[in-house]
C-alpha positions in Angstrom: -2.6 -21.2 -66.7 -5.3 -20.4 -64.1 -4.0 -20.9 -60.3 -6.9 -22.6 -59.3 -5.8 -25.6 -61.5 -3.9 -29.0 -60.1 -0.2 -29.1 -60.9 -0.1 -32.1 -62.5 -3.7 -30.8 -65.1 -1.2 -27.6 -65.5 1.6 -29.8 -67.2 -1.0 -32.3 -69.2 -2.4 -29.5 -70.9 1.1 -28.2 -72.1 1.9 -31.8 -73.0 -1.7 -31.6 -74.9 -0.1 -28.4 -76.9 3.3 -30.3 -77.1 0.9 -33.1 -78.5 -1.1 -30.3 -80.5 2.5 -28.8 -82.2 3.4 -32.1 -83.1 0.6 -33.6 -84.8 0.5 -30.0 -86.7 3.9 -30.7 -87.8 3.2 -33.9 -88.9 0.6 -32.9 -91.0 2.6 -29.9 -92.1 5.3 -32.7 -93.8 2.8 -35.0 -95.2 0.8 -31.8 -96.6 4.1 -30.8 -97.8 5.0 -33.7 -99.8 1.4 -34.3 -101.3 1.2 -30.4 -102.7 5.1 -30.8 -104.2 3.8 -33.9 -105.8 0.3 -32.1 -107.3 2.3 -31.4 -110.5 3.1 -34.4 -111.1 -0.5 -35.6 -112.0 -0.1 -32.8 -115.1 3.5 -32.7 -116.4 4.4 -30.0 -118.2 5.1 -30.2 -122.0 8.3 -31.0 -123.6 9.7 -28.4 -125.8 9.9 -29.5 -128.8 6.9 -31.2 -128.7 5.7 -27.5 -130.5 8.1 -27.5 -133.0 6.3 -28.1 -136.2 7.4 -31.5 -137.7 8.9 -32.7 -139.4 10.2 -30.0 -141.2 12.4 -28.5 -137.7 13.8 -32.3 -137.6 14.7 -31.6 -141.0 16.5 -28.4 -140.6 17.9 -30.0 -137.5 19.6 -32.9 -139.1 20.5 -30.6 -142.4 22.6 -27.4 -139.5 24.3 -30.7 -138.3 25.9 -32.3 -141.2 26.1 -28.9 -142.3 28.4 -27.7 -139.5 30.5 -31.2 -140.2 31.0 -30.0 -143.9 31.7 -26.1 -142.8 34.3 -28.2 -140.0 36.0 -30.6 -142.9 36.3 -27.7 -145.5 37.7 -25.2 -142.8 40.2 -27.4 -141.9 41.6 -28.5 -145.8 41.7 -24.6 -145.9 43.9 -24.0 -143.1 45.9 -26.7 -145.1 46.1 -25.3 -148.1 46.5 -22.0 -146.6 49.6 -22.8 -145.3 51.0 -25.2 -148.6 50.3 -21.4 -150.6 52.2 -20.2 -148.3 55.3 -22.4 -148.8 54.4 -21.7 -152.5 54.8 -17.9 -152.3 58.7 -18.6 -149.9 59.6 -20.8 -152.7 58.6 -18.8 -155.1 60.2 -15.3 -154.0 63.1 -17.5 -153.0 63.9 -18.3 -156.6 63.2 -15.0 -157.7 65.7 -13.4 -155.3 67.9 -16.2 -156.6 67.1 -15.3 -160.6 68.0 -11.5 -159.6 71.2 -12.2 -157.9 72.2 -14.7 -160.6 71.8 -11.7 -163.4 73.4 -9.1 -161.0 76.2 -11.7 -161.2 75.7 -12.2 -165.3 76.0 -9.0 -165.9 78.9 -8.0 -163.7 81.0 -10.6 -165.3 79.4 -10.3 -169.3 79.6 -14.5 -169.7 77.5 -15.8 -173.0 78.7 -19.1 -172.1 75.7 -18.6 -169.1 72.9 -18.1 -171.1 71.3 -22.1 -171.0 71.2 -21.7 -167.0 69.3 -18.3 -167.3 66.5 -20.0 -169.2 66.3 -23.1 -166.8 66.4 -20.5 -164.2 63.4 -19.0 -165.9 61.6 -22.1 -166.0 61.9 -22.9 -163.1 60.4 -19.6 -161.4 57.5 -19.9 -164.0 57.1 -23.7 -161.8 57.3 -22.0 -159.0 54.9 -19.3 -160.0 52.1 -21.8 -161.9 52.7 -23.6 -158.8 51.4 -21.5 -156.2 48.8 -19.7 -158.8 47.3 -23.1 -158.7 47.0 -22.9 -154.1 45.3 -19.2 -154.9 43.1 -21.3 -157.1 42.4 -23.4 -154.7 42.5 -22.0 -151.6 40.1 -19.5 -153.3 37.7 -22.5 -154.3 37.6 -23.2 -151.3 37.0 -20.3 -149.6 33.8 -19.9 -152.1 32.8 -23.1 -150.9 32.6 -21.9 -146.9 31.7 -18.9 -147.5 28.3 -20.9 -150.0 27.3 -23.5 -147.6 27.4 -20.5 -144.5 25.3 -18.4 -146.6 23.3 -22.2 -146.7 23.9 -23.0 -143.0 22.3 -18.7 -142.2 18.9 -19.7 -144.0 18.6 -22.4 -142.1 19.2 -20.9 -139.0 16.8 -18.6 -140.2 14.1 -20.6 -140.7 14.6 -22.7 -137.7 14.8 -19.3 -135.4 11.6 -18.9 -136.8 10.1 -22.3 -135.9 11.1 -22.0 -132.7 9.6 -18.7 -131.9 6.8 -20.0 -132.9 6.7 -22.7 -130.8 8.3 -21.0 -128.0 5.5 -19.2 -128.2 3.0 -21.4 -128.4 4.5 -23.8 -125.4 4.6 -20.4 -123.0 1.1 -20.1 -123.6 1.0 -24.6 -122.8 3.7 -23.4 -119.7 0.5 -21.3 -118.3 -2.4 -23.5 -119.0 -0.5 -25.9 -117.0 0.4 -23.6 -114.5 -3.3 -22.4 -113.8 -4.0 -26.4 -113.5 -1.9 -27.3 -111.0 -2.4 -23.9 -109.2 -6.1 -24.6 -109.1 -5.6 -28.1 -108.0 -2.9 -26.9 -105.4 -5.4 -24.9 -104.7 -8.5 -27.3 -104.6 -6.4 -29.8 -101.8 -5.6 -26.4 -99.6 -8.6 -23.9 -99.5 -11.6 -27.4 -98.7 -8.0 -27.3 -95.4 -8.3 -23.9 -94.1 -12.7 -23.7 -94.3 -12.7 -27.1 -92.6 -10.3 -25.9 -89.8 -12.2 -22.8 -89.6 -15.5 -24.7 -89.2 -13.1 -26.7 -86.7 -11.9 -23.5 -84.3 -15.6 -22.4 -84.4 -17.3 -25.7 -83.5 -14.5 -28.2 -81.6 -12.2 -26.6 -80.2 -13.5 -27.0 -76.5 -14.1 -30.5 -77.4 -12.5 -33.3 -75.0 -9.9 -33.6 -78.8 -9.0 -29.7 -78.8 -5.2 -30.6 -79.2 -6.4 -32.1 -82.5 -8.4 -29.5 -83.6 -5.7 -27.3 -82.8 -3.3 -29.5 -84.7 -5.0 -29.5 -87.6 -6.0 -25.2 -87.5 -2.2 -25.0 -87.5 -2.0 -27.6 -90.3 -4.1 -26.2 -92.7 -3.5 -22.2 -91.7 0.3 -23.3 -93.0 -0.2 -25.0 -95.7 -2.5 -22.3 -97.1 -1.2 -19.2 -96.5 2.7 -20.6 -96.1 3.0 -23.8 -98.2 1.6 -22.9 -101.0 2.9 -19.3 -101.6 6.3 -21.1 -103.5 3.8 -22.6 -106.4 1.5 -19.6 -107.1 1.5 -18.2 -110.6 1.8 -13.8 -111.1 -1.4 -13.5 -110.3 -1.8 -16.0 -107.1 -1.1 -13.4 -105.1 -4.9 -12.1 -105.6 -6.4 -15.5 -104.5 -4.3 -15.7 -101.6 -5.1 -12.5 -100.1 -8.6 -13.1 -101.3 -8.8 -15.7 -98.8 -7.6 -14.2 -96.7 -10.1 -10.7 -96.8 -12.4 -13.3 -96.6 -12.0 -14.7 -93.6 -11.4 -11.9 -91.5 -14.1 -10.9 -92.4 -15.9 -13.6 -91.7 -14.2 -14.3 -88.5 -14.8 -10.6 -87.8 -18.9 -11.1 -87.8 -18.7 -14.0 -85.8 -15.9 -12.4 -83.1 -19.0 -9.3 -83.7 -21.4 -11.3 -83.3 -20.3 -13.3 -80.9 -19.4 -10.1 -78.6 -22.7 -8.9 -78.7 -24.3 -11.9 -77.4 -22.1 -12.1 -74.5 -22.6 -8.5 -73.3 -26.2 -9.4 -73.4 -25.9 -11.9 -71.7 -23.7 -10.7 -69.3 -25.9 -7.9 -68.6 -28.9 -10.8 -68.0 -26.8 -12.1 -65.3 -26.2 -9.4 -63.9 -30.0 -9.1 -62.7 -30.5 -12.1 -61.8 -30.2 -12.7 -57.9 -27.0 -13.2 -56.6 -26.7 -16.8 -54.9 -28.9 -17.8 -58.7 -26.0 -15.7 -60.3 -22.8 -17.4 -57.7 -24.5 -20.6 -58.7 -23.7 -20.4 -62.6 -20.3 -19.4 -62.4 -17.9 -21.9 -63.5 -15.1 -22.4 -60.3 -12.1 -22.6 -61.7 -12.9 -19.8 -64.3 -14.1 -17.9 -61.2 -10.4 -18.8 -59.6 -8.6 -18.1 -62.7 -10.3 -14.2 -63.2 -9.8 -13.3 -58.4 -6.5 -14.2 -59.5 -6.0 -11.8 -62.0 -7.0 -9.5 -60.1 -11.1 -9.6 -61.7 -14.5 -9.9 -61.1 -16.2 -13.2 -61.2 -19.0 -12.0 -63.0 -18.1 -9.0 -65.5 -14.4 -8.9 -65.6 -13.7 -5.6 -64.3 -10.8 -4.7 -62.1 -11.4 -5.2 -58.1 -9.4 -4.1 -55.3 -8.8 -7.9 -53.6 -6.7 -6.3 -51.5 -8.7 -4.0 -49.4 -10.6 -6.0 -46.9 -13.8 -3.9 -46.9 -14.4 -4.6 -50.0 -16.2 -7.7 -50.1 -19.1 -6.9 -52.9 -18.4 -6.1 -56.4 -19.0 -1.6 -57.0 -19.3 -2.4 -60.5 -22.0 -5.5 -60.6 -22.7 -6.0 -57.0 -21.3 -9.6 -57.1 -21.0 -10.8 -53.7 -16.7 -12.1 -53.9 -15.9 -12.2 -50.7 -17.6 -13.5 -47.3 -16.5 -14.1 -43.3 -16.3 -17.3 -42.8 -18.7 -17.6 -39.2 -16.8 -20.2 -38.0 -13.3 -18.4 -37.9 -13.8 -15.5 -38.8 -11.3 -15.5 -42.0 -11.6 -14.2 -45.7 -12.4 -16.0 -47.9 -13.6 -16.4 -51.3 -17.4 -16.6 -51.6 -17.1 -18.8 -54.4 -15.1 -21.1 -52.7 -15.5 -24.6 -51.9 -13.8 -24.9 -48.6 -13.0 -22.4 -46.1 -9.1 -21.7 -45.9 -8.5 -21.1 -42.6 -10.8 -24.5 -41.1 -11.8 -26.3 -43.6 -15.8 -26.0 -43.2 -17.7 -25.8 -46.0 -19.9 -23.0 -47.0 -24.0 -23.5 -47.0 -26.0 -22.3 -50.7 -26.8 -18.7 -48.8 -23.0 -18.2 -48.3 -23.1 -19.2 -44.7 -20.6 -21.6 -43.5 -21.1 -24.6 -42.0 
């Protein structure tokens, strides 16, 4: 901040910079909402819309029905296996009882027990028949479960083929949708960047410069920061390409501005000393003096040396003694700091 500025003006400028940042923050918040809501204008299609209908729907319904059938069959199969196991246990117990009874009969050799042998044999045969019936029932249910599992596998393979085809079409649609949304976001943020560049070149020194700089901050943030999370895989090429283009344009402008500045400096240094001092800006002059620079050519000069009143680089008269009080004062000062007299146009004081 220049030492020649008034204290209130210094703080007023700081307040304007704060206003610029606040204005930029509100613009950034609003821009973030707009950029985030832009995909709603191009909603992404649902995956199910790419499945072959009505075949896929029929397969899905059939698979649901098959799943229910498999669940019922497996529950029934589990119950029948328990009953089969119980029948086997009964048959084994009856067989053991018969074997023990035969051993007892052989020991006692009692012929009167032949009817008991026939009865026990018939009971054992009945248990074996029941066991075989349960085994056949379990085998039939297992075959049923196997057949329905095969049918389910066929339907699942066919549905998987349809889903893979739909997945391919859905991904292509997603890429097209991402491209459309990205181009829409780019169509919003890129013009902001162009407008910000124009404002920087043409309006940054205007009376409304806080709003100009606030918009510049917002445009740069919206393009280089806010747009990043939404960039597709190839979006980085766009961002870096635009960055290179802007760098080239600004660099070209800066080089031309530097050349014009040097030409103007050379032209001003060729003018008479009095005319040069009349063309220098008062605030800018004191800013450069506060930094130890010549107000005319901006080269460093030894300000503390009382014998150095002229710039040794361009010859500009920088200091002079007051003709009334003799105090060494800047040649472009409006009043003498020693006696308050007003310097005349030729550099003397009155």
